[in-house]
N, C-alpha and C positions, 0 to 999 in steps of 0.2 A: 843334366836333366834330359830325360827322354824327349825325342822330337815330338812324340805324341802327347806329351804332358805339358800344358801351357802354364805359365806362372799364375794366371788368374785362378785356374782350377785349384792349384796347390794352395793358394791363399784362401780360397773359399773353404776348402776342406779343413785347413789348419784352424781357421777362426771358428768354424762350425764345431770342431771337436772341443776347443776351449769353451765355447758358449754352452755346449751340452754339459760339460763338467760344472760350470758355474750354475746352470739351471738345476742340476741335481742338488747342489748345495742349498739353493733357495727353497727347493721343495722340502729338503730335510729340515731346514730351520723352521719353516712355516707350519709343518705338521708335527713337530716334536712336542713332547710333554714336559721335559725337564728344563730348568733354568740353565743348566750347563750347556745344553745344545741350543735352546731357543733364544736365550739372551747372550750366553757366554761364547757362542760360536765354536765350541770345542768339538769339531768334526772336520772331515775332509772327504773329497770325492775324486774319482779318476776314471779313465777309460783305458782299456787294453784291447789289442787286436786279437784275432783268433789264435795267434801263436803265443799269446801271453806276454806280449811286449807292451810296456807302458807307452801310450801315445798322447795322452793329455791329462791334466789335472786342474782342479779348481784352485783358486788362490787362497789356500787355507793353511793348516798347521804343518810346518816342516817335519815334525816328529812323526806325524801320520803319513804324510806324502812320501817321505824318504824311505819309510818301511814298506810301503805298499807293493813295490815290485817283488820284494822277497816274500811277502804274504802270498802273492799270486803264484810264485814258484811252489810254495808249500801246498797250496790248494790243488794245483794241477798234479802234484805228485800223489795226492790222496784221491783226487777225482780227475782222471784224464779228460781231455776235451770231449772225446766221443762218448763219455758217460753222462753228459748233461742233456737235459731235455727242456723245452720251454716251460717256464714257471718255476724252475729250480732256483734256490739261493743257498749258498754255503756260508756258514758263520764260523768264526773262531775268535778267541780272545787270549790264547796262550801267550805268555810273556816272551818266550823265546821265538815262537813262530810269528808273533805279531809285532806290535810297536812298543813292547817293553813292560807293560803292566796289564793286569786283568780287566780294569774298567773299560779298556778300548776294545769294543766289539767291531770286527770287520765283517762286512757282508759282500759276497761275490755273486753276481747274477749274470748268467749268459744272455747274450743278445742274439736272437734268431731272426733270419729273414726267410720265412717259410720253414723249410726243414734244415736250412743251412746255418751253422754257427758263424757269426761274423765278428764277434768280440765279446767283451765283458764290461759290465758296469760295476764299479767297486766303490764302497764308501766305508767310513769308520766313524763311530761316534763314541764319545766318552760317556759312560753310564754313571749316574750319580752314586750308585751302590751296587756291588756285586757280591755282598756278603763279607765274610772274613772277620778279622779281629776288632775292627772299629768302623763306625759310620763313615761312609765315603770310600772305604776299601783302599786307603792310601796311608795306612799307619806305617811309620818308620821304625820306632823303637818298640820292642816287645814281640816282634815276629822274627822267627829265625829261619823259616823256609817258606817257599811259595804256597805250600798247601794250607797255610794259615791265613792266606790273603783273600780267599773268596772262591767262587765257583770257577773252575777251569774248563773251558770248552775247546777241544781239539776240532779240526775241520769236520763239520757235519752238515748234511742237508737239512736245515731247519725249516725251509720253505719248499713245498712241492706243489705244483699246479697253481702257484700264486698264493697258496694259503699256508699258514704256519702248521707244522706238525704238532697237534695238541699235546701229546705226551712229552715231547722234547721241550716244548715251551713251558709246560707245567713244571718240569724238572728244573729249568732255569729260574723261573719266577718263585719257586718254593725255597730258593737259597739266597734271596736278596731281601733287603729291608724295606724297599719302596717298590713293590712289584708293579703298581699301576704306572709309574713313570718309566720303569724299564720296559714294560710291554709297549707303552706308547712310543718310546724312542725306537724300539725294534720295528714297529710298524712304520714309523717315519723313514727308517733306513730302507725298508722294502719299497716304500713309495718313491724314494729318490732313485733307486736302481730301476724301477719300472719306467720312470720318466727317461732315464739315461738310455736304457735299452731301446725304447721306442724311438727316441730321437736319433739314435745311431742307425736304426733300421731305415728311418725316413731319409737320412743323409745318403745311404746306399741307394735308395730308390731314386732320389733326385739327381745324384751325380753319376751313378753307375758303379758297379763293383770294381771294375778295372781301374777307373779313375781314382776312386777312393783309396784303393790299396796301393796303387803306384804312388799316389801323393803321400801316403803314410811312409813308404820306404824313402821317398825323397826328403821328407821332413826329418826323419831320424838321421839320415846321412848328413844332411846340412847341419843339424843341431850338433852332432858330434864334431864335425869339422870346425864349426864356429866356436864351440866350447874350448877345444884344444888351442885354437888360435888366441882366444882371450886369455887362457891360462898361461900362454907363453909370455905374457906381460910380467909374470912373476920371475925375477932373476933366479937362475939356477943356483941351488944351494940348499942347505939344511938349516932350519931356524927352530929354536927351542924356547920353551916357556914353561914355567911352573906356577901353580897357585894351589889353593886348598879349599875344600869344603869344611865348614865348621867342625862337623862330627857326624856320627850316625845315631845320635841320641844323647841325652844328658849324661855326662860323665865318660863319654867315649873319646877316642883319639880322632884327630883330624884325618881327612881323606886326601891323600896327595893326588893332585891332578897335574901330570907331566906329559907334555906333548912334543913331538919332533915332526916338523913339517918339511918335507923334501920336495922341491920343485925341480923338474927335469924335462925341459923341452915340451911343455904342454901337458904333462902328466904330473899330478900332485899326489904324494903319498903322505898320509897322516897316521902317525904311530903313537898310541897311548900306552905302550907296553911298560914304560917306566912308572906308571901310576900305581897306586896302592892295590893290594889284593881285594877280591870281593869280600863283603862284610856280611855278618849275620844280622842284617836289618833290612827293612824294606826300602832300599834306596839304590840298589845296584842298577847299572845301565847295561841291559842286554845289547848284543852286537847290532841288531837291527836299529835300535834307537841311537846308538853311537854312530852308525853309518848315516842315519838320517840327518843328524845335526852337523856331522863333519861335512857332508856334501853341501848343505845349506851355507855353513860358515865360509867354506872356501870360495864358493861361487859369489856370494854377496861381497865379501871383502875384496876379492879380485875384480869385482865389477862385471862378472860374467852372468848377467841377469837375464838369461834365457829361460823360457818356460821349461820346466823339468819334464823329460821323457827318457825313453830307453837310450837315446843317442847322447844325452848330456851326462848320464850317470857314470859311464865307464872311465872318464878322464880323471876321476878322483878315487884313489885307492885308500882303504881303511885297514889298519893293522892294530891289533891289541892282543897280547898273549892270552891264551886261554886261562881262565881263573883270575884274571885281573878285574878291577872294578868296572872296566868298560867292555869286558867280554866274559861275564860270569858264567859258571856252569850251573845248569838247572839241578836242584830246585832253589837256587839263590832267590831270596825275596826281592821284590822290586816295585811295590805299590807306589812308593813316593818318588819314583825315578824322575818325575817331571821337574823337580828342583835342580836336577843335574844339567838340564839343557843349556842354561845360561853359562854355566862354567865350561862346558864343551866349547861354546862359541867364544867366550872370553879368552880361553887358553889359546885357541887358534888365532884370535885377533892379536893377542900379545906376541905370539911368534911371528905373525905376518907383518906386524908393525915394523920389524927390522928390515923387511924386504920392500914393503909398500907403505912408507910412513904417511903418505897423504891419503891412504885408504883406511888407515887404522882408526879404531874407536876405543876410548877408555872404557872401563868396566861399567856395567849397567847398575841401576837400582834394582837389586834382586827382587823379583816378584814373590808373592806369597799366595798359597792355595790352601787356606784353612778349611777344614770340614767339621761341622758341628751336627751332632745327631742325638735324638732322644725321643721322648713322647710329649706331644703338644696337648695339654689338658683342655685347652679352649676349643681346639678343633677335633679333639678326640681321635688323633691319628699319630703314627710315627712320622718323624721328619728327618731329612738329611739336608743340611744347608751347605751347598758347595759355593765357595766364594773365590774371587780373584782380585788381588790387589796389584795394580800395575803402576810402577813408578816411572822414573826418568831414564833417558838414554845417556850413555857416556858422550863426552864432548869429542869433537873431531878437530882436525887442524884448521878448519875454517868456520866452525859453527858450534853453538852451544848444544848441549843435549836436549832433546825434545822432552817435554813434560808429560807425565801420566799417559803413557802409551804402551800397549802390549809389546814386550821386547822381542824375543826371537821366535815368536809364534803368532798366530793370527786370531787369538781370542779377544773378547771384548769385556769391558766392565759390565757387571750385572747391576742394574739400578737398585738404589736403596729401597724404592717402593716395592720392587719385586720380592726382595728378601723379606721385608716386613709383612707383606701380604701372605707369603707362603710359609713363614717360619716364626716361632715365638722369640723374636729378637727385636731390639730397638737399636737403630744406628744413631749413636749419640754424637758422633763426630766423623767427618771425612774431609781431610784438608791436607794441603802441602805442608812440609816441615821446613821452616826457614833455616838457612845456613847449612843445610844437609848436603847440597850439591858440592862436589869438589871444586875448589877455586882454580882459576886458570885464566889465561888470555881468553879462553872459551870455557864457560862454566859447565859442569856436569849437571844433569837433570836432578831435580829435588826428589826426596823421598815423600812417601804418603803416610799419613796417620789415619787409622780407622779405629773407632771405639764401638764395640758391640755389647749391649746389655742383654743378659739372659732373662727371659720372661716365663720360663717353665720351671717346674720343680727341680729337675736335674737333667744334665746333658753331658755328652762326652765331646771334647775338643781334640782333634788331631791336627797338630801344626805341621806345616810344610813350607819352610823358608830357609834362609841362609844369610851369611854376612853378619852374623852376630859377633864373630871372632876375628875375621880377616878382612881388612879394609878393601874396598873396591878401588883398584889401582887407577892412577892417572897416567897420562902419556905425555912425552915431550916436555917434561917439567911441570905438568899439571898436578895438582894435589889430589889425594884420594877423597872419596866421599865419606860421609859419616857412617858409622856402624848402625846396623838394625837393632831393634829392641822389641821384645814382646813382654807384656806385663799383665798379670792378673790382679785386678783391684777387687778385694772382698771386704765389705764393711769398712771401707776407707783405708784399709791397709794394702800396700802394694807389694807384690811378689814377682820377681823376675822369672821368666820362663825361657826354656831352651828353644832353639829354632825348629826342633823336630819332636817336641815333647807331646805326650798324650796326657790330658788333664781332665779330671772330673769337675764339672761346673754345677752350680746351684743358682736358684732364683736370686736375681739382684747382682750377680757377678758381672763385672765389666772386663772385657778382654781388650787391651789396647795393643794394636799391631802397628809398629813403626818400621817402615822400610828404610833401608840404607839409602843415602844419596849416591849418585853416580860420579865417576871420576872426571876430573877436569883435564884440559889440554893446554899446554903452554904456560909460560910464566905469568902468574897473576898480576905482576906489576905492569904488564903490557895491555891489560884489559882497558878498553876505552871508557872514559868517564861517562859517556852516554849510556853504555851498557850497564855500568854500575848503578847509575841513577834509575834506569828502567827496572833493574832487578829490585831495587829498594821500593820503588813505587808499586811493583807487582807483588811484593811480599815474599820474594824468593830469598832475600837476605835481610838482615837487620842493620840498623844504623851502626851498631858496634862492629859488625863484620865489614861493612862498607869502609870504615875508618881503619880498622886494624889489619885487614887482609888486603884491601885494595887501595888504602890511603886516600879515600875520598869520602863522599857522603853528602 
């Protein structure tokens, strides 16, 4: 550290940058129009310095946060720093340039102190619809290239002088199903960046430009050094693991997920090149999205829990051959790529369990992200219902899996009342599924069951889930969790649905979504009688399972 830079100043600058990023998120959430952002927390925020280096991020979604530095690179290639003026904002949603699918709109806003550019405020929000083949713009089966998935926006100055360019905004809103919510969320994104840019300017005024920028350099240098030190805890070697996604639509083949993790003296290289080729369906994982979740997985499993910035990113390298599922070539479709995030994490966890057995976690209860859209006759308007079902965590060597928690991203459950108030649906059931968590000395988290009744004449359901075919693995002798199931109940008759199917619905239909349970850890025979009794009392297991699996009850 420079003799002129005291530790207190560095700490004040560092915590101020983190606080600004969090305040940007609070502003975005509180001024948003859609349930996806306002209740679901499907957004992220960050700050960059004038050189385009990531300096701080809010504690939001890894898929957004990990892609953000690469988004900034692409924006600066299109609009060099000296081309910005106060009041500008650039937006983009391109799958390759952004975070992997078109619903994620990034907004980049310069921060000025007088005439001097001091940095950038950046945020991203998932928009509930951007057009394309189905409501919600996350259809997997039936789309064969990205041009079928919705409006594609390459980097463009959508905001000038603090106001939206009306012609460009009209072009975007004319291509989406719910223009009022898209416009409202874009305004919320502008609001968030306005707050971030102003707060950054105030920090420069309070601390002085020299102190702030010297502190940023110090923070990034320390972050890189500490990250490499923490990653040195991974024994040198190459660790491999394979799993599969169910398919890329009903009647299609599984998608192979094969990873090789190589640790070498504080640098970790993760290679997905042995995985399947890209597919002609909306589920491919573009390289920025793959990078985002690889970095998150390696850091969390290794215990390197530093706030992400430009200093921490370089210690984790990502490889995937061009044209494979995890590095597709445009125009590969990718609207439903969110369902891949858990498998990226789980594959790396499975590999690193060999190197760090006490840090490993069994497979999650795979979350589900169904979208239902149509026309609401009662309210006389189109609707798109964006839902999130969040199940249990995999067990670890010393603890059960946590129940009903967002897995490898920071979204939230959208309340039943919000869905029923905004959409023609009735939530008939929302409950844990007994005996679904993988048995073990430490039990996997349970799956979730949700039943939705359709109250409008007709609607379209786009399913986005997994683990209907391949069990979520246990570790260290733990058993796998149960498989997921999705069922359409029409006039009392039940019809099984695929995990990524598109289905036409009619009034009175009931969609039953059952998430898989998470994997267990350790020998079930070693589970404590008290834990078994507690599970029985809480309804996580039945008496039959208590006796047959654990030998108690």
